[in-house]
Biopython code that builds the backbone (N, CA, C, O; Angstrom):
import numpy as np
from Bio.PDB.StructureBuilder import StructureBuilder

atoms = [
    (1, "UNK", "N", (0.851, -1.180, 0.000)),
    (1, "UNK", "CA", (0.000, 0.000, 0.000)),
    (1, "UNK", "C", (0.892, 1.237, 0.000)),
    (1, "UNK", "O", (1.948, 1.268, 0.632)),
    (2, "UNK", "N", (0.450, 2.225, -0.707)),
    (2, "UNK", "CA", (1.197, 3.467, -0.823)),
    (2, "UNK", "C", (1.340, 4.137, 0.548)),
    (2, "UNK", "O", (0.351, 4.328, 1.255)),
    (3, "UNK", "N", (2.563, 4.488, 0.916)),
    (3, "UNK", "CA", (2.842, 5.095, 2.223)),
    (3, "UNK", "C", (2.127, 6.446, 2.393)),
    (3, "UNK", "O", (1.659, 6.764, 3.487)),
    (4, "UNK", "N", (2.045, 7.222, 1.337)),
    (4, "UNK", "CA", (1.369, 8.519, 1.431)),
    (4, "UNK", "C", (-0.109, 8.341, 1.751)),
    (4, "UNK", "O", (-0.673, 9.093, 2.547)),
    (5, "UNK", "N", (-0.725, 7.359, 1.139)),
    (5, "UNK", "CA", (-2.131, 7.071, 1.416)),
    (5, "UNK", "C", (-2.302, 6.593, 2.858)),
    (5, "UNK", "O", (-3.215, 7.030, 3.558)),
    (6, "UNK", "N", (-1.444, 5.718, 3.285)),
    (6, "UNK", "CA", (-1.517, 5.198, 4.651)),
    (6, "UNK", "C", (-1.372, 6.313, 5.682)),
    (6, "UNK", "O", (-2.000, 6.265, 6.740)),
    (7, "UNK", "N", (-0.566, 7.297, 5.387)),
    (7, "UNK", "CA", (-0.355, 8.414, 6.317)),
    (7, "UNK", "C", (-1.611, 9.263, 6.540)),
    (7, "UNK", "O", (-1.758, 9.882, 7.594)),
    (8, "UNK", "N", (-2.513, 9.296, 5.558)),
    (8, "UNK", "CA", (-3.699, 10.143, 5.717)),
    (8, "UNK", "C", (-4.950, 9.370, 6.125)),
    (8, "UNK", "O", (-5.960, 9.978, 6.480)),
    (9, "UNK", "N", (-4.900, 8.045, 6.078)),
    (9, "UNK", "CA", (-6.073, 7.252, 6.443)),
    (9, "UNK", "C", (-6.253, 7.199, 7.954)),
    (9, "UNK", "O", (-5.283, 7.233, 8.711)),
    (10, "UNK", "N", (-7.516, 7.115, 8.382)),
    (10, "UNK", "CA", (-7.801, 6.950, 9.804)),
    (10, "UNK", "C", (-9.081, 6.141, 9.963)),
    (10, "UNK", "O", (-9.853, 5.987, 9.017)),
    (11, "UNK", "N", (-9.292, 5.637, 11.145)),
    (11, "UNK", "CA", (-10.494, 4.882, 11.478)),
    (11, "UNK", "C", (-11.691, 5.831, 11.381)),
    (11, "UNK", "O", (-11.651, 6.919, 11.956)),
    (12, "UNK", "N", (-12.749, 5.449, 10.671)),
    (12, "UNK", "CA", (-13.900, 6.337, 10.539)),
    (12, "UNK", "C", (-14.680, 6.534, 11.840)),
    (12, "UNK", "O", (-15.433, 7.499, 11.970)),
    (13, "UNK", "N", (-14.507, 5.645, 12.781)),
    (13, "UNK", "CA", (-15.236, 5.733, 14.048)),
    (13, "UNK", "C", (-14.455, 6.479, 15.121)),
    (13, "UNK", "O", (-14.974, 7.400, 15.752)),
    (14, "UNK", "N", (-13.190, 6.070, 15.324)),
    (14, "UNK", "CA", (-12.391, 6.633, 16.420)),
    (14, "UNK", "C", (-11.397, 7.691, 15.971)),
    (14, "UNK", "O", (-10.826, 8.399, 16.801)),
    (15, "UNK", "N", (-11.186, 7.806, 14.676)),
    (15, "UNK", "CA", (-10.212, 8.734, 14.086)),
    (15, "UNK", "C", (-8.759, 8.386, 14.442)),
    (15, "UNK", "O", (-7.866, 9.221, 14.294)),
    (16, "UNK", "N", (-8.528, 7.171, 14.903)),
    (16, "UNK", "CA", (-7.162, 6.725, 15.182)),
    (16, "UNK", "C", (-6.434, 6.468, 13.873)),
    (16, "UNK", "O", (-7.044, 6.156, 12.850)),
    (17, "UNK", "N", (-5.123, 6.604, 13.931)),
    (17, "UNK", "CA", (-4.325, 6.293, 12.751)),
    (17, "UNK", "C", (-4.374, 4.782, 12.500)),
    (17, "UNK", "O", (-4.675, 3.992, 13.395)),
    (18, "UNK", "N", (-4.073, 4.413, 11.268)),
    (18, "UNK", "CA", (-4.097, 3.011, 10.852)),
    (18, "UNK", "C", (-2.716, 2.580, 10.379)),
    (18, "UNK", "O", (-1.934, 3.379, 9.865)),
    (19, "UNK", "N", (-2.443, 1.307, 10.567)),
    (19, "UNK", "CA", (-1.186, 0.723, 10.098)),
    (19, "UNK", "C", (-1.513, -0.609, 9.434)),
    (19, "UNK", "O", (-2.552, -1.209, 9.708)),
    (20, "UNK", "N", (-0.632, -1.060, 8.570)),
    (20, "UNK", "CA", (-0.814, -2.374, 7.970)),
    (20, "UNK", "C", (-0.747, -3.442, 9.048)),
    (20, "UNK", "O", (0.105, -3.390, 9.934)),
    (21, "UNK", "N", (-1.637, -4.396, 8.969)),
    (21, "UNK", "CA", (-1.637, -5.514, 9.908)),
    (21, "UNK", "C", (-0.442, -6.408, 9.602)),
    (21, "UNK", "O", (-0.222, -6.796, 8.455)),
    (22, "UNK", "N", (0.323, -6.728, 10.632)),
    (22, "UNK", "CA", (1.514, -7.567, 10.434)),
    (22, "UNK", "C", (1.124, -9.014, 10.148)),
    (22, "UNK", "O", (-0.038, -9.393, 10.297)),
    (23, "UNK", "N", (2.096, -9.812, 9.741)),
    (23, "UNK", "CA", (1.819, -11.188, 9.320)),
    (23, "UNK", "C", (1.270, -12.050, 10.454)),
    (23, "UNK", "O", (0.421, -12.907, 10.209)),
    (24, "UNK", "N", (1.732, -11.847, 11.685)),
    (24, "UNK", "CA", (1.204, -12.620, 12.819)),
    (24, "UNK", "C", (-0.274, -12.330, 13.033)),
    (24, "UNK", "O", (-1.071, -13.249, 13.218)),
    (25, "UNK", "N", (-0.637, -11.062, 13.007)),
    (25, "UNK", "CA", (-2.028, -10.678, 13.172)),
    (25, "UNK", "C", (-2.892, -11.182, 12.030)),
    (25, "UNK", "O", (-4.009, -11.650, 12.248)),
    (26, "UNK", "N", (-2.376, -11.086, 10.818)),
    (26, "UNK", "CA", (-3.111, -11.562, 9.649)),
    (26, "UNK", "C", (-3.327, -13.072, 9.712)),
    (26, "UNK", "O", (-4.402, -13.565, 9.370)),
    (27, "UNK", "N", (-2.302, -13.806, 10.150)),
    (27, "UNK", "CA", (-2.433, -15.258, 10.298)),
    (27, "UNK", "C", (-3.494, -15.613, 11.331)),
    (27, "UNK", "O", (-4.325, -16.489, 11.090)),
    (28, "UNK", "N", (-3.473, -14.940, 12.483)),
    (28, "UNK", "CA", (-4.464, -15.201, 13.530)),
    (28, "UNK", "C", (-5.870, -14.878, 13.026)),
    (28, "UNK", "O", (-6.814, -15.627, 13.276)),
    (29, "UNK", "N", (-6.001, -13.768, 12.322)),
    (29, "UNK", "CA", (-7.298, -13.370, 11.775)),
    (29, "UNK", "C", (-7.795, -14.391, 10.765)),
    (29, "UNK", "O", (-8.959, -14.790, 10.813)),
    (30, "UNK", "N", (-6.943, -14.813, 9.862)),
    (30, "UNK", "CA", (-7.362, -15.777, 8.840)),
    (30, "UNK", "C", (-7.668, -17.155, 9.419)),
    (30, "UNK", "O", (-8.532, -17.860, 8.897)),
    (31, "UNK", "N", (-6.980, -17.549, 10.480)),
    (31, "UNK", "CA", (-7.327, -18.803, 11.167)),
    (31, "UNK", "C", (-8.743, -18.710, 11.734)),
    (31, "UNK", "O", (-9.537, -19.642, 11.597)),
    (32, "UNK", "N", (-9.050, -17.589, 12.365)),
    (32, "UNK", "CA", (-10.384, -17.395, 12.942)),
    (32, "UNK", "C", (-11.452, -17.329, 11.841)),
    (32, "UNK", "O", (-12.551, -17.854, 12.015)),
    (33, "UNK", "N", (-11.136, -16.694, 10.723)),
    (33, "UNK", "CA", (-12.074, -16.646, 9.601)),
    (33, "UNK", "C", (-12.324, -18.053, 9.073)),
    (33, "UNK", "O", (-13.465, -18.419, 8.789)),
    (34, "UNK", "N", (-11.271, -18.833, 8.943)),
    (34, "UNK", "CA", (-11.395, -20.213, 8.471)),
    (34, "UNK", "C", (-12.244, -21.079, 9.386)),
    (34, "UNK", "O", (-12.924, -21.998, 8.931)),
    (35, "UNK", "N", (-12.200, -20.782, 10.677)),
    (35, "UNK", "CA", (-12.995, -21.527, 11.655)),
    (35, "UNK", "C", (-14.438, -21.020, 11.706)),
    (35, "UNK", "O", (-15.272, -21.593, 12.405)),
    (36, "UNK", "N", (-14.731, -19.956, 10.972)),
    (36, "UNK", "CA", (-16.084, -19.423, 10.919)),
    (36, "UNK", "C", (-16.474, -18.572, 12.106)),
    (36, "UNK", "O", (-17.660, -18.395, 12.385)),
    (37, "UNK", "N", (-15.477, -18.038, 12.816)),
    (37, "UNK", "CA", (-15.793, -17.305, 14.024)),
    (37, "UNK", "C", (-15.601, -15.808, 13.962)),
    (37, "UNK", "O", (-15.446, -15.173, 15.005)),
    (38, "UNK", "N", (-15.603, -15.217, 12.773)),
    (38, "UNK", "CA", (-15.357, -13.778, 12.680)),
    (38, "UNK", "C", (-16.557, -13.083, 12.065)),
    (38, "UNK", "O", (-17.007, -13.427, 10.972)),
    (39, "UNK", "N", (-17.072, -12.087, 12.798)),
    (39, "UNK", "CA", (-18.189, -11.280, 12.307)),
    (39, "UNK", "C", (-17.749, -9.836, 12.198)),
    (39, "UNK", "O", (-16.926, -9.349, 12.973)),
    (40, "UNK", "N", (-18.321, -9.168, 11.214)),
    (40, "UNK", "CA", (-18.102, -7.731, 11.066)),
    (40, "UNK", "C", (-19.027, -6.989, 12.026)),
    (40, "UNK", "O", (-19.882, -7.596, 12.672)),
    (41, "UNK", "N", (-18.854, -5.701, 12.112)),
    (41, "UNK", "CA", (-19.663, -4.884, 13.022)),
    (41, "UNK", "C", (-21.150, -4.961, 12.698)),
    (41, "UNK", "O", (-21.979, -4.812, 13.595)),
    (42, "UNK", "N", (-21.505, -5.189, 11.436)),
    (42, "UNK", "CA", (-22.921, -5.295, 11.063)),
    (42, "UNK", "C", (-23.470, -6.706, 11.245)),
    (42, "UNK", "O", (-24.573, -7.005, 10.786)),
    (43, "UNK", "N", (-22.715, -7.570, 11.906)),
    (43, "UNK", "CA", (-23.096, -8.949, 12.238)),
    (43, "UNK", "C", (-23.045, -9.927, 11.071)),
    (43, "UNK", "O", (-23.497, -11.064, 11.213)),
    (44, "UNK", "N", (-22.511, -9.522, 9.925)),
    (44, "UNK", "CA", (-22.322, -10.479, 8.837)),
    (44, "UNK", "C", (-21.016, -11.228, 9.072)),
    (44, "UNK", "O", (-20.075, -10.696, 9.661)),
    (45, "UNK", "N", (-20.978, -12.442, 8.610)),
    (45, "UNK", "CA", (-19.785, -13.276, 8.776)),
    (45, "UNK", "C", (-18.751, -12.907, 7.721)),
    (45, "UNK", "O", (-19.078, -12.745, 6.545)),
    (46, "UNK", "N", (-17.497, -12.777, 8.154)),
    (46, "UNK", "CA", (-16.381, -12.574, 7.219)),
    (46, "UNK", "C", (-15.962, -13.960, 6.759)),
    (46, "UNK", "O", (-15.282, -14.677, 7.493)),
    (47, "UNK", "N", (-16.360, -14.345, 5.553)),
    (47, "UNK", "CA", (-16.130, -15.703, 5.073)),
    (47, "UNK", "C", (-14.821, -15.865, 4.311)),
    (47, "UNK", "O", (-14.231, -16.946, 4.318)),
    (48, "UNK", "N", (-14.364, -14.808, 3.656)),
    (48, "UNK", "CA", (-13.162, -14.888, 2.837)),
    (48, "UNK", "C", (-11.930, -14.475, 3.641)),
    (48, "UNK", "O", (-11.968, -13.472, 4.352)),
    (49, "UNK", "N", (-10.838, -15.237, 3.536)),
    (49, "UNK", "CA", (-9.603, -14.817, 4.205)),
    (49, "UNK", "C", (-9.078, -13.522, 3.594)),
    (49, "UNK", "O", (-9.371, -13.205, 2.441)),
    (50, "UNK", "N", (-8.311, -12.787, 4.367)),
    (50, "UNK", "CA", (-7.795, -11.497, 3.924)),
    (50, "UNK", "C", (-6.344, -11.619, 3.478)),
    (50, "UNK", "O", (-5.563, -12.366, 4.067)),
    (51, "UNK", "N", (-5.999, -10.887, 2.448)),
    (51, "UNK", "CA", (-4.607, -10.835, 1.984)),
    (51, "UNK", "C", (-3.884, -9.657, 2.607)),
    (51, "UNK", "O", (-2.662, -9.662, 2.750)),
    (52, "UNK", "N", (-4.667, -8.638, 2.979)),
    (52, "UNK", "CA", (-4.097, -7.415, 3.530)),
    (52, "UNK", "C", (-5.172, -6.751, 4.375)),
    (52, "UNK", "O", (-6.359, -6.841, 4.063)),
    (53, "UNK", "N", (-4.749, -6.078, 5.457)),
    (53, "UNK", "CA", (-5.708, -5.398, 6.324)),
    (53, "UNK", "C", (-5.019, -4.244, 7.038)),
    (53, "UNK", "O", (-3.793, -4.186, 7.130)),
    (54, "UNK", "N", (-5.842, -3.328, 7.542)),
    (54, "UNK", "CA", (-5.364, -2.191, 8.323)),
    (54, "UNK", "C", (-5.845, -2.349, 9.756)),
    (54, "UNK", "O", (-6.924, -2.885, 10.009)),
    (55, "UNK", "N", (-5.031, -1.878, 10.682)),
    (55, "UNK", "CA", (-5.292, -2.037, 12.111)),
    (55, "UNK", "C", (-5.220, -0.682, 12.794)),
    (55, "UNK", "O", (-4.334, 0.122, 12.506)),
    (56, "UNK", "N", (-6.162, -0.432, 13.704)),
    (56, "UNK", "CA", (-6.122, 0.820, 14.460)),
    (56, "UNK", "C", (-4.951, 0.810, 15.439)),
    (56, "UNK", "O", (-4.427, -0.248, 15.790)),
    (57, "UNK", "N", (-4.555, 1.988, 15.869)),
    (57, "UNK", "CA", (-3.421, 2.136, 16.774)),
    (57, "UNK", "C", (-3.607, 1.346, 18.077)),
    (57, "UNK", "O", (-2.640, 0.803, 18.610)),
    (58, "UNK", "N", (-4.830, 1.281, 18.587)),
    (58, "UNK", "CA", (-5.076, 0.546, 19.832)),
    (58, "UNK", "C", (-5.245, -0.960, 19.615)),
    (58, "UNK", "O", (-5.474, -1.698, 20.573)),
    (59, "UNK", "N", (-5.135, -1.420, 18.374)),
    (59, "UNK", "CA", (-5.186, -2.832, 17.995)),
    (59, "UNK", "C", (-6.544, -3.480, 18.290)),
    (59, "UNK", "O", (-6.621, -4.687, 18.521)),
    (60, "UNK", "N", (-7.604, -2.683, 18.283)),
    (60, "UNK", "CA", (-8.934, -3.213, 18.578)),
    (60, "UNK", "C", (-9.797, -3.428, 17.344)),
    (60, "UNK", "O", (-10.789, -4.155, 17.401)),
    (61, "UNK", "N", (-9.427, -2.799, 16.219)),
    (61, "UNK", "CA", (-10.270, -2.861, 15.027)),
    (61, "UNK", "C", (-9.435, -3.086, 13.781)),
    (61, "UNK", "O", (-8.370, -2.495, 13.606)),
    (62, "UNK", "N", (-9.947, -3.961, 12.915)),
    (62, "UNK", "CA", (-9.297, -4.277, 11.644)),
    (62, "UNK", "C", (-10.241, -3.893, 10.510)),
    (62, "UNK", "O", (-11.450, -4.115, 10.581)),
    (63, "UNK", "N", (-9.662, -3.314, 9.466)),
    (63, "UNK", "CA", (-10.384, -3.014, 8.232)),
    (63, "UNK", "C", (-9.706, -3.773, 7.107)),
    (63, "UNK", "O", (-8.482, -3.738, 6.973)),
    (64, "UNK", "N", (-10.493, -4.452, 6.305)),
    (64, "UNK", "CA", (-9.901, -5.222, 5.209)),
    (64, "UNK", "C", (-9.470, -4.293, 4.073)),
    (64, "UNK", "O", (-9.944, -3.164, 3.947)),
    (65, "UNK", "N", (-8.563, -4.805, 3.260)),
    (65, "UNK", "CA", (-8.108, -4.112, 2.058)),
    (65, "UNK", "C", (-8.388, -5.056, 0.900)),
    (65, "UNK", "O", (-7.824, -6.149, 0.832)),
    (66, "UNK", "N", (-9.258, -4.635, -0.011)),
    (66, "UNK", "CA", (-9.628, -5.455, -1.164)),
    (66, "UNK", "C", (-8.926, -4.940, -2.407)),
    (66, "UNK", "O", (-9.168, -3.813, -2.839)),
    (67, "UNK", "N", (-8.060, -5.758, -2.983)),
    (67, "UNK", "CA", (-7.336, -5.395, -4.205)),
    (67, "UNK", "C", (-6.644, -4.044, -4.081)),
    (67, "UNK", "O", (-6.655, -3.239, -5.012)),
    (68, "UNK", "N", (-6.040, -3.805, -2.916)),
    (68, "UNK", "CA", (-5.297, -2.572, -2.691)),
    (68, "UNK", "C", (-6.147, -1.392, -2.262)),
    (68, "UNK", "O", (-5.620, -0.299, -2.052)),
    (69, "UNK", "N", (-7.459, -1.590, -2.127)),
    (69, "UNK", "CA", (-8.362, -0.501, -1.751)),
    (69, "UNK", "C", (-8.876, -0.730, -0.333)),
    (69, "UNK", "O", (-9.562, -1.722, -0.084)),
    (70, "UNK", "N", (-8.553, 0.177, 0.611)),
    (70, "UNK", "CA", (-9.033, 0.029, 1.988)),
    (70, "UNK", "C", (-10.558, 0.179, 2.053)),
    (70, "UNK", "O", (-11.129, 1.095, 1.461)),
    (71, "UNK", "N", (-11.200, -0.730, 2.777)),
    (71, "UNK", "CA", (-12.649, -0.671, 2.973)),
    (71, "UNK", "C", (-12.870, -0.082, 4.370)),
    (71, "UNK", "O", (-12.945, -0.810, 5.360)),
    (72, "UNK", "N", (-12.972, 1.238, 4.427)),
    (72, "UNK", "CA", (-13.071, 1.942, 5.707)),
    (72, "UNK", "C", (-14.515, 2.291, 6.030)),
    (72, "UNK", "O", (-14.868, 3.459, 6.193)),
    (73, "UNK", "N", (-15.332, 1.269, 6.117)),
    (73, "UNK", "CA", (-16.731, 1.424, 6.491)),
    (73, "UNK", "C", (-16.905, 0.874, 7.899)),
    (73, "UNK", "O", (-16.527, -0.265, 8.176)),
    (74, "UNK", "N", (-17.476, 1.677, 8.786)),
    (74, "UNK", "CA", (-17.629, 1.271, 10.189)),
    (74, "UNK", "C", (-18.396, -0.042, 10.314)),
    (74, "UNK", "O", (-18.074, -0.867, 11.170)),
    (75, "UNK", "N", (-19.403, -0.243, 9.473)),
    (75, "UNK", "CA", (-20.204, -1.466, 9.564)),
    (75, "UNK", "C", (-19.458, -2.710, 9.093)),
    (75, "UNK", "O", (-19.904, -3.828, 9.354)),
    (76, "UNK", "N", (-18.342, -2.539, 8.410)),
    (76, "UNK", "CA", (-17.561, -3.683, 7.945)),
    (76, "UNK", "C", (-16.279, -3.900, 8.753)),
    (76, "UNK", "O", (-15.449, -4.734, 8.392)),
    (77, "UNK", "N", (-16.122, -3.161, 9.829)),
    (77, "UNK", "CA", (-14.959, -3.317, 10.701)),
    (77, "UNK", "C", (-15.015, -4.658, 11.416)),
    (77, "UNK", "O", (-16.092, -5.206, 11.653)),
    (78, "UNK", "N", (-13.852, -5.173, 11.751)),
    (78, "UNK", "CA", (-13.749, -6.442, 12.481)),
    (78, "UNK", "C", (-13.085, -6.159, 13.820)),
    (78, "UNK", "O", (-11.977, -5.627, 13.873)),
    (79, "UNK", "N", (-13.769, -6.518, 14.899)),
    (79, "UNK", "CA", (-13.217, -6.331, 16.248)),
    (79, "UNK", "C", (-12.215, -7.441, 16.541)),
    (79, "UNK", "O", (-12.525, -8.621, 16.378)),
    (80, "UNK", "N", (-11.027, -7.069, 16.968)),
    (80, "UNK", "CA", (-9.995, -8.071, 17.245)),
    (80, "UNK", "C", (-10.295, -8.869, 18.517)),
    (80, "UNK", "O", (-9.702, -9.927, 18.726)),
    (81, "UNK", "N", (-11.188, -8.393, 19.355)),
    (81, "UNK", "CA", (-11.520, -9.104, 20.598)),
    (81, "UNK", "C", (-12.141, -10.467, 20.329)),
    (81, "UNK", "O", (-12.130, -11.327, 21.209)),
    (82, "UNK", "N", (-12.674, -10.681, 19.149)),
    (82, "UNK", "CA", (-13.284, -11.973, 18.810)),
    (82, "UNK", "C", (-12.293, -12.967, 18.212)),
    (82, "UNK", "O", (-12.662, -14.093, 17.876)),
    (83, "UNK", "N", (-11.046, -12.552, 18.082)),
    (83, "UNK", "CA", (-10.026, -13.385, 17.443)),
    (83, "UNK", "C", (-9.106, -13.977, 18.503)),
    (83, "UNK", "O", (-8.295, -13.274, 19.104)),
    (84, "UNK", "N", (-9.246, -15.268, 18.719)),
    (84, "UNK", "CA", (-8.417, -15.946, 19.710)),
    (84, "UNK", "C", (-6.965, -15.944, 19.256)),
    (84, "UNK", "O", (-6.657, -16.274, 18.111)),
    (85, "UNK", "N", (-6.087, -15.570, 20.164)),
    (85, "UNK", "CA", (-4.657, -15.554, 19.867)),
    (85, "UNK", "C", (-4.196, -14.357, 19.077)),
    (85, "UNK", "O", (-3.087, -14.362, 18.543)),
    (86, "UNK", "N", (-5.031, -13.317, 18.987)),
    (86, "UNK", "CA", (-4.610, -12.124, 18.249)),
    (86, "UNK", "C", (-3.499, -11.432, 19.037)),
    (86, "UNK", "O", (-3.667, -11.165, 20.227)),
    (87, "UNK", "N", (-2.362, -11.135, 18.393)),
    (87, "UNK", "CA", (-1.233, -10.530, 19.108)),
    (87, "UNK", "C", (-1.569, -9.151, 19.677)),
    (87, "UNK", "O", (-2.136, -8.299, 18.993)),
    (88, "UNK", "N", (-1.214, -8.961, 20.914)),
    (88, "UNK", "CA", (-1.510, -7.683, 21.600)),
    (88, "UNK", "C", (-0.586, -6.578, 21.152)),
    (88, "UNK", "O", (-0.699, -5.449, 21.627)),
]
sb = StructureBuilder()
sb.init_structure("model")
sb.init_model(0)
sb.init_chain("A")
sb.init_seg("    ")
for serial, (resi, resn, name, xyz) in enumerate(atoms, 1):
    if name == "N":
        sb.init_residue(resn, " ", resi, " ")
    sb.init_atom(name, np.array(xyz, "f"), 0.0, 1.0, " ", f" {name:<3s}", serial, name[0])
structure = sb.get_structure()
């Protein structure tokens, strides 16, 4: 993802800065998605594993990135509290 774009993006709910989710976090998230235990804020199930995602500074919320485009919709956010083994 372009660094300039990443510098201006923020969480639409909390206005916290965002960073790319590291490989450990992405692995934990995709394991939970594979087990069928991940829901978005609007209560829909996240069925597809993610190739890339953004994480809020407090590490509580993840936003997926589809084909290089961040999906920064509050209703599609994923709470990390539902992901067992998510790195703190």
